[in-house]
N, C-alpha and C positions, 0 to 999 in steps of 0.2 A: 922450683919452677911453678909459675902461676897457673893454677888449675881453672877449668871452665866451670861456670855455674849452671846447674841443671834447671831447666825452665819450670819444673814443678816443685822446686825447693823453696822453703822459707828463707828469705835473705835479710841480713842486717847490715846496714852501712854505718860504720863507726868512723867518724871524721874528727881528726885533731887539727886545730887551727894554729897557724904560725906563719913565719916568713921564710922563704927558701934562701939557701946560701949559707956558707960557713960563718959569715959575720954575725948571723942572728941565732946560730945553733943553740947557744946556752943562755939566751936572754929570757926574761920573765914572760914576754909575749909569746914565746914558743913552747910553753908548757904543754899545750895541746899536742904538738909534734912529739914531745918527750913521752907522753902517755902512749901514743901510737907506737913509738919505737920500743917501749917497754912491753906492750901487748904483742908486738911482732915477735920479740924474742920468746916470750912466754908461750905463745901458741905456735911458734915455728912457722910463721907466715911472713916471708920476705916481702917488704914493701918497696918494689923496684920497678914494676911495670909502669910505663907512662900511658895515661889515658885521660882524655877530657881535662887537660891542664892540671893533672894530678899525678902523684906517685901512688900506686895502689898495690894491694896484695890480696889474694883470694885464698880462703881456706875454709875449714869447718870446725865447729864446736858443737858437741851434743847433737850431731846429725843436722845442724843448721849451717847454712852458707854464711860466711862472713866476708865482708869487703872492708878492708882497712884503707883509709884514705888520708893523704897529706896534700892538700891543695898547693899548687905551685904558682898561684896567681898573685901572691902577696896577700896579706891578711884582709885588707879592705875589699877585695874582690872575690872572696871565698865562694860566694854563691855561683860564680861563673863556672866553677868545676863541680860543685855539689849537685846543682840542679840537673845538669845533663847526665850525670852518673845515676841519679835517682830515676830519671826517665828511661835510660838505657837498660838498667837492671831491674826496672819495675819494683822499686823499693817503696813500700807504704810508709807514710809519714811516721807512724808509731814505731817503725823499725829503724828510724834514723836516730843516731846518738851523736851529738856534737860536743866536743870537749874544748873549752876555751878558758883563757885567763880572765880574772875579774878583780878589778881594783877595789871594789866595795866590800870584799870579803877578806878577812884576815888571812895572812899566809898560814898554811897548814890546815885550812878548812876546805872541805869538799861539799858542794851542795848539788844534789841531783834533783832535777825538776822535770815534771811531765810536759810542761809547756811554759810560755812566758814571753816577755819582750826581749829587747836587745841587751839590757843592762848597760847600755852605753858602749857596747862592744861592736865595732864597725864590721868585723867579720860576720857576726851574727846578723847584723842589719842587712848585709848583702845576701846572706842565705835566705832570710825571711822574705826579702823582696823578690828573689829569683824563683823560689819555690811557691810563693804566694800563700804562705801559711806560717804561723808561729806555733802550730800544734805538733810539736815533736820534742822528744826528750833531749835533755842537755846536762852536761856536768860542768858546773862553774868551779874552776880551780882558783882558790883565793891566792892573790899575790900581795894584798895589802895596799895601803896608800903610800905615796912618796913622802919622804921626810920634809919638814919645813915648807918652803915655797917652791920646791922642785916641780918642774913641768911633768905632768903624768906621761907625756909622750917620751920624754927622755928616760923616765923611770922604767917604763915597760921594755925599753930597748937596752937596758943594762942587764948584766949577768946577775944571777942570784948571789947574795952575800955568802961569806964563808959559813956563818951560823945557819943560814937557810939551807945551804948545800948538805949540812950534816943530817937533816931529816927529809930532804927531798926524795930520796930513794923510797922511804916509807910511804910518802904521799903518792908517788907514782904506783907503788904496789897496791895501795888501797884503791886507786882509780882503776887499775887493771882488774882487780878482783870485783869491783863494782860493775864493770862492763860485762865480765863473764857471768855474774849473777843476773844482770839484766837480760842477757841472751838466754840463759838456761832456765831461770826461775821467774823472770818478769821484773817490771820496773818497780812495783811496790816493795818487793823483797830487797832490791838493790837500795832503794831509798831508806828503808827501815834499818838496814844493816850498816850502810856506809856514810850516811849524812853525818857530818861532824868534823872534828879536827884532830890533828896529830900533835898539837902543841903550838900555839901561836907565837911567832917570833917577829 
């Protein structure tokens, strides 16, 4: 059952980006959702409550309140759910962590950054526009470039390859641990420990 957040608690909003619906569930573009699902199981925080065009779950880690979020607006409009949730729960920008796929990073590589632009990711573009700032942490999950002359739009909406699936669980575990470290020990510790790769494919 989704618990309430105490008004005097420090709160972290952890948002994974993706597209809703079973047709997109296992696609490269949905790796942000996959991280949230992994974190949900790890922390025993069900992500089932509907609020502000999102599926959310509320729980605690290290006496800090955590809001897990999967926007249901489709990727390109992710800011329409993230911005209202930040306002409603009074989440400071430094406590927002967004997880998203990145074509420009090899598959198997995680890059945690304290701030930055969109990296060409339209979900990030929407969030930055709606909250009026790019000063928030993010985890860029490498998915690599499409082969040959394949359209990147088609590539991100494909499922991971069989070889990639063999190490995907390790990548999701690393991202989950990085988020837990971010919440408990801070962003610098998370970056120093988890920026890197699990073997590029």
